[in-house]
OpenMM code with the backbone's topology and positions (N, CA, C; nanometers):
from openmm import Vec3, app, unit

residues = "MET ASP ILE ARG LYS VAL SER SER LYS ALA ARG VAL THR LEU PRO LYS GLU PHE ALA ASP LYS PHE VAL CYS VAL GLU LYS ILE GLY GLU GLY PHE ILE GLN ILE LYS SER GLY GLU PHE MET PRO VAL SER GLU ARG MET PHE HIS THR ASP GLU TYR LYS LYS ARG LEU ASP ARG PHE ASP ARG TRP LEU ASP ASN HIS VAL PRO GLU GLU SER ASP PRO GLU LYS ILE CYS GLU ARG LEU THR LYS".split()
positions = [
    Vec3(0.0680, -0.1599, 0.0048),
    Vec3(-0.0165, 0.0206, -0.0117),
    Vec3(0.0838, 0.1053, -0.0018),
    Vec3(0.0282, 0.2558, -0.0626),
    Vec3(0.1011, 0.3749, -0.1024),
    Vec3(0.0217, 0.4243, -0.0398),
    Vec3(0.0803, 0.5414, 0.0838),
    Vec3(-0.0584, 0.6663, 0.1107),
    Vec3(-0.0025, 0.8253, 0.0857),
    Vec3(-0.0567, 0.8530, -0.0237),
    Vec3(-0.0503, 0.9515, -0.0680),
    Vec3(-0.1537, 1.0672, -0.0296),
    Vec3(-0.0921, 1.2285, -0.0189),
    Vec3(-0.1567, 1.3257, 0.0059),
    Vec3(-0.2286, 1.3782, -0.0978),
    Vec3(-0.3739, 1.3957, -0.0595),
    Vec3(-0.4432, 1.4880, -0.1655),
    Vec3(-0.3976, 1.5900, -0.1881),
    Vec3(-0.4147, 1.7181, -0.2770),
    Vec3(-0.3536, 1.8945, -0.2259),
    Vec3(-0.4795, 1.9507, -0.2482),
    Vec3(-0.4792, 2.0423, -0.2430),
    Vec3(-0.5958, 2.1494, -0.2168),
    Vec3(-0.6781, 2.1239, -0.3488),
    Vec3(-0.5855, 2.1336, -0.4233),
    Vec3(-0.6816, 2.1220, -0.5602),
    Vec3(-0.7180, 1.9549, -0.6434),
    Vec3(-0.7434, 1.8942, -0.5350),
    Vec3(-0.7841, 1.7817, -0.5551),
    Vec3(-0.6877, 1.7032, -0.6572),
    Vec3(-0.5874, 1.7149, -0.6647),
    Vec3(-0.4810, 1.6546, -0.7763),
    Vec3(-0.3895, 1.5592, -0.6559),
    Vec3(-0.3005, 1.4564, -0.7100),
    Vec3(-0.2491, 1.3530, -0.6771),
    Vec3(-0.1486, 1.2598, -0.7530),
    Vec3(-0.0468, 1.2760, -0.7165),
    Vec3(0.0500, 1.1901, -0.7973),
    Vec3(0.0409, 1.0705, -0.8014),
    Vec3(0.0436, 1.0133, -0.9299),
    Vec3(0.0597, 0.8801, -0.9158),
    Vec3(0.1694, 0.8087, -0.9477),
    Vec3(0.2140, 0.7235, -0.9128),
    Vec3(0.3366, 0.6086, -0.9493),
    Vec3(0.3768, 0.6362, -1.0790),
    Vec3(0.5169, 0.6269, -1.1498),
    Vec3(0.5601, 0.6456, -1.2723),
    Vec3(0.5147, 0.5796, -1.3404),
    Vec3(0.5226, 0.4657, -1.3332),
    Vec3(0.4105, 0.3427, -1.4300),
    Vec3(0.2763, 0.3764, -1.4846),
    Vec3(0.2891, 0.5368, -1.4254),
    Vec3(0.1601, 0.5534, -1.4941),
    Vec3(0.2033, 0.6825, -1.5741),
    Vec3(0.2871, 0.7140, -1.6239),
    Vec3(0.3831, 0.8218, -1.6751),
    Vec3(0.2799, 0.7814, -1.8202),
    Vec3(0.2316, 0.9340, -1.8768),
    Vec3(0.2145, 0.8998, -2.0510),
    Vec3(0.1122, 0.8117, -2.0611),
    Vec3(0.0282, 0.7453, -1.9484),
    Vec3(-0.0654, 0.6941, -2.0209),
    Vec3(-0.2142, 0.7230, -1.9752),
    Vec3(-0.2934, 0.6633, -2.0549),
    Vec3(-0.4573, 0.7162, -2.0334),
    Vec3(-0.5037, 0.6492, -1.8734),
    Vec3(-0.6099, 0.6898, -1.7816),
    Vec3(-0.6449, 0.6243, -1.6397),
    Vec3(-0.7500, 0.6633, -1.6241),
    Vec3(-0.8360, 0.5690, -1.6730),
    Vec3(-0.9717, 0.5828, -1.5468),
    Vec3(-1.0078, 0.6101, -1.4247),
    Vec3(-1.1032, 0.6827, -1.3718),
    Vec3(-1.0801, 0.7644, -1.2355),
    Vec3(-1.2385, 0.7134, -1.1966),
    Vec3(-1.2439, 0.6037, -1.1178),
    Vec3(-1.4204, 0.6154, -1.1238),
    Vec3(-1.4059, 0.5882, -0.9405),
    Vec3(-1.5346, 0.6599, -0.9208),
    Vec3(-1.5614, 0.6942, -0.7954),
    Vec3(-1.6555, 0.5217, -0.7268),
    Vec3(-1.6119, 0.4549, -0.6808),
    Vec3(-1.6740, 0.3474, -0.6656),
    Vec3(-1.7803, 0.3700, -0.5146),
    Vec3(-1.7568, 0.4202, -0.4333),
    Vec3(-1.7702, 0.4778, -0.3390),
    Vec3(-1.7309, 0.5746, -0.2755),
    Vec3(-1.8650, 0.5811, -0.1104),
    Vec3(-1.7887, 0.7167, -0.0956),
    Vec3(-1.6179, 0.7233, -0.0025),
    Vec3(-1.5359, 0.8067, -0.0779),
    Vec3(-1.4318, 0.8127, -0.0213),
    Vec3(-1.3361, 0.6590, -0.0773),
    Vec3(-1.4023, 0.6013, -0.1750),
    Vec3(-1.2970, 0.5528, -0.2174),
    Vec3(-1.3061, 0.6279, -0.4246),
    Vec3(-1.1577, 0.5400, -0.4614),
    Vec3(-1.1930, 0.5929, -0.5913),
    Vec3(-1.1068, 0.4663, -0.6473),
    Vec3(-1.1170, 0.4148, -0.7776),
    Vec3(-1.0273, 0.2897, -0.8343),
    Vec3(-0.9739, 0.3730, -0.9682),
    Vec3(-0.8553, 0.3489, -0.9872),
    Vec3(-0.7834, 0.4079, -1.0845),
    Vec3(-0.6789, 0.3118, -1.2012),
    Vec3(-0.7902, 0.3210, -1.3026),
    Vec3(-0.7330, 0.1708, -1.3839),
    Vec3(-0.6750, 0.2417, -1.5397),
    Vec3(-0.5919, 0.2088, -1.5487),
    Vec3(-0.4673, 0.2584, -1.6962),
    Vec3(-0.5299, 0.1664, -1.8087),
    Vec3(-0.5309, 0.2342, -1.9051),
    Vec3(-0.5725, 0.1588, -2.0242),
    Vec3(-0.5778, 0.2295, -2.1623),
    Vec3(-0.6695, 0.1991, -2.2688),
    Vec3(-0.6784, 0.2758, -2.4009),
    Vec3(-0.8225, 0.3241, -2.3943),
    Vec3(-0.8201, 0.4226, -2.3727),
    Vec3(-1.0020, 0.4925, -2.4232),
    Vec3(-1.0176, 0.5527, -2.5614),
    Vec3(-1.1099, 0.5240, -2.5822),
    Vec3(-1.1538, 0.5618, -2.7434),
    Vec3(-1.2785, 0.6966, -2.7067),
    Vec3(-1.2857, 0.7851, -2.7957),
    Vec3(-1.3918, 0.9125, -2.7874),
    Vec3(-1.5404, 0.7854, -2.8133),
    Vec3(-1.6265, 0.8647, -2.7496),
    Vec3(-1.7570, 0.8475, -2.7760),
    Vec3(-1.8264, 0.8707, -2.8862),
    Vec3(-1.7318, 0.9214, -3.0001),
    Vec3(-1.7775, 0.9677, -3.1211),
    Vec3(-1.7408, 0.8165, -3.2067),
    Vec3(-1.6238, 0.7715, -3.2166),
    Vec3(-1.5316, 0.6382, -3.2532),
    Vec3(-1.5779, 0.5161, -3.2203),
    Vec3(-1.6717, 0.5193, -3.1227),
    Vec3(-1.7329, 0.4050, -3.0681),
    Vec3(-1.7670, 0.2743, -3.1563),
    Vec3(-1.8897, 0.3501, -3.2086),
    Vec3(-1.9369, 0.3116, -3.4110),
    Vec3(-1.8676, 0.2219, -3.4392),
    Vec3(-1.7187, 0.2577, -3.4814),
    Vec3(-1.6504, 0.1575, -3.5677),
    Vec3(-1.5662, 0.0900, -3.5222),
    Vec3(-1.6318, 0.0471, -3.3685),
    Vec3(-1.5712, -0.0920, -3.3148),
    Vec3(-1.6508, -0.1732, -3.3017),
    Vec3(-1.7440, -0.1563, -3.3245),
    Vec3(-1.9061, -0.2826, -3.2851),
    Vec3(-1.8759, -0.3689, -3.3925),
    Vec3(-1.9600, -0.4968, -3.4179),
    Vec3(-1.9612, -0.5785, -3.4639),
    Vec3(-2.0519, -0.5659, -3.6228),
    Vec3(-2.1280, -0.4997, -3.5947),
    Vec3(-2.2025, -0.4594, -3.6594),
    Vec3(-2.1209, -0.3526, -3.8038),
    Vec3(-2.0189, -0.2635, -3.7582),
    Vec3(-1.9511, -0.1927, -3.8160),
    Vec3(-1.8509, -0.3049, -3.9030),
    Vec3(-1.7908, -0.3979, -3.8255),
    Vec3(-1.6482, -0.4982, -3.8654),
    Vec3(-1.7583, -0.5647, -3.9581),
    Vec3(-1.8265, -0.6084, -3.9635),
    Vec3(-1.9202, -0.7192, -4.0845),
    Vec3(-1.9233, -0.5943, -4.2271),
    Vec3(-1.9525, -0.4963, -4.1701),
    Vec3(-1.9348, -0.3632, -4.2963),
    Vec3(-1.8570, -0.3447, -4.3906),
    Vec3(-1.7305, -0.3731, -4.3357),
    Vec3(-1.6298, -0.3488, -4.3281),
    Vec3(-1.5515, -0.4908, -4.4099),
    Vec3(-1.6053, -0.5502, -4.3357),
    Vec3(-1.5628, -0.7112, -4.4413),
    Vec3(-1.6490, -0.6970, -4.5444),
    Vec3(-1.7705, -0.6580, -4.5697),
    Vec3(-1.8186, -0.6973, -4.7085),
    Vec3(-1.8025, -0.5347, -4.8290),
    Vec3(-1.7137, -0.4455, -4.7659),
    Vec3(-1.6586, -0.3609, -4.8361),
    Vec3(-1.5112, -0.4185, -4.8950),
    Vec3(-1.4602, -0.5058, -4.8489),
    Vec3(-1.3091, -0.5536, -4.8354),
    Vec3(-1.4161, -0.6404, -4.9779),
    Vec3(-1.4909, -0.7577, -4.9495),
    Vec3(-1.5011, -0.8495, -5.0576),
    Vec3(-1.5748, -0.7498, -5.1626),
    Vec3(-1.6448, -0.6480, -5.2053),
    Vec3(-1.6805, -0.5417, -5.2740),
    Vec3(-1.5087, -0.5707, -5.3347),
    Vec3(-1.4518, -0.5082, -5.2909),
    Vec3(-1.3048, -0.4492, -5.3526),
    Vec3(-1.2441, -0.5512, -5.3969),
    Vec3(-1.2396, -0.6490, -5.3524),
    Vec3(-1.1537, -0.7642, -5.4107),
    Vec3(-1.2184, -0.8032, -5.5742),
    Vec3(-1.3410, -0.7387, -5.6056),
    Vec3(-1.4368, -0.7829, -5.7111),
    Vec3(-1.4230, -0.6818, -5.8493),
    Vec3(-1.3761, -0.5859, -5.7740),
    Vec3(-1.4018, -0.4261, -5.8484),
    Vec3(-1.2855, -0.3409, -5.8137),
    Vec3(-1.2156, -0.4393, -5.9763),
    Vec3(-1.0743, -0.2667, -5.9782),
    Vec3(-1.0949, -0.1354, -5.9740),
    Vec3(-1.0032, -0.0343, -5.8983),
    Vec3(-1.0649, 0.0841, -5.9216),
    Vec3(-1.0013, 0.1097, -6.1094),
    Vec3(-1.1143, 0.2450, -6.1419),
    Vec3(-1.0781, 0.2343, -6.2610),
    Vec3(-1.0624, 0.4199, -6.2536),
    Vec3(-0.9808, 0.4824, -6.3709),
    Vec3(-0.9821, 0.6308, -6.3598),
    Vec3(-1.1486, 0.6721, -6.3789),
    Vec3(-1.1945, 0.7619, -6.3321),
    Vec3(-1.2743, 0.7942, -6.3779),
    Vec3(-1.2857, 0.9533, -6.4519),
    Vec3(-1.3938, 0.9567, -6.5327),
    Vec3(-1.3754, 1.1185, -6.6861),
    Vec3(-1.5032, 1.2002, -6.6545),
    Vec3(-1.4884, 1.2469, -6.5027),
    Vec3(-1.5148, 1.4014, -6.4799),
    Vec3(-1.6712, 1.4226, -6.5098),
    Vec3(-1.6022, 1.4457, -6.6591),
    Vec3(-1.7097, 1.5472, -6.8046),
    Vec3(-1.8320, 1.4244, -6.8088),
    Vec3(-1.7979, 1.2769, -6.8741),
    Vec3(-1.8951, 1.1876, -6.8554),
    Vec3(-2.0047, 1.1985, -6.7652),
    Vec3(-1.9139, 1.2266, -6.6442),
    Vec3(-2.0342, 1.2008, -6.5006),
    Vec3(-2.0537, 1.3094, -6.4936),
    Vec3(-2.0634, 1.4384, -6.5463),
    Vec3(-2.1329, 1.5217, -6.5523),
    Vec3(-2.2262, 1.5159, -6.6348),
    Vec3(-2.1384, 1.4415, -6.7866),
    Vec3(-2.3218, 1.4620, -6.8298),
    Vec3(-2.4491, 1.3586, -6.8266),
    Vec3(-2.4268, 1.2578, -6.8019),
    Vec3(-2.4906, 1.1941, -6.7066),
    Vec3(-2.5825, 1.2634, -6.5962),
    Vec3(-2.5047, 1.3230, -6.5173),
    Vec3(-2.6042, 1.4074, -6.4416),
    Vec3(-2.6828, 1.4987, -6.4811),
    Vec3(-2.6634, 1.6145, -6.5799),
    Vec3(-2.7102, 1.6858, -6.7002),
    Vec3(-2.7961, 1.6296, -6.7569),
    Vec3(-2.8519, 1.4836, -6.7876),
    Vec3(-2.9165, 1.4673, -6.8907),
    Vec3(-3.0982, 1.4260, -6.8212),
] * unit.nanometer
topology = app.Topology()
chain = topology.addChain("A")
for resn in residues:
    res = topology.addResidue(resn, chain)
    for name in ("N", "CA", "C"):
        topology.addAtom(name, app.Element.getBySymbol(name[0]), res)
């Protein structure tokens, strides 16, 4: 066990093993916090890590295997859009 003093601004220094890492600080009860190191992602990026999104990427990869990219002609595209 390691006892540390919390500053008047509610700051505490963590051991060096936490340096340059993201940590999750969770209040688990009155007077108790839990600190976990780990990798965290922004809420806006969570959708990219779902099973549904991974299936979508797999479908795209299979589609791409069967459709070779080719150079497009912007003028022809504009002609088709204006007809």
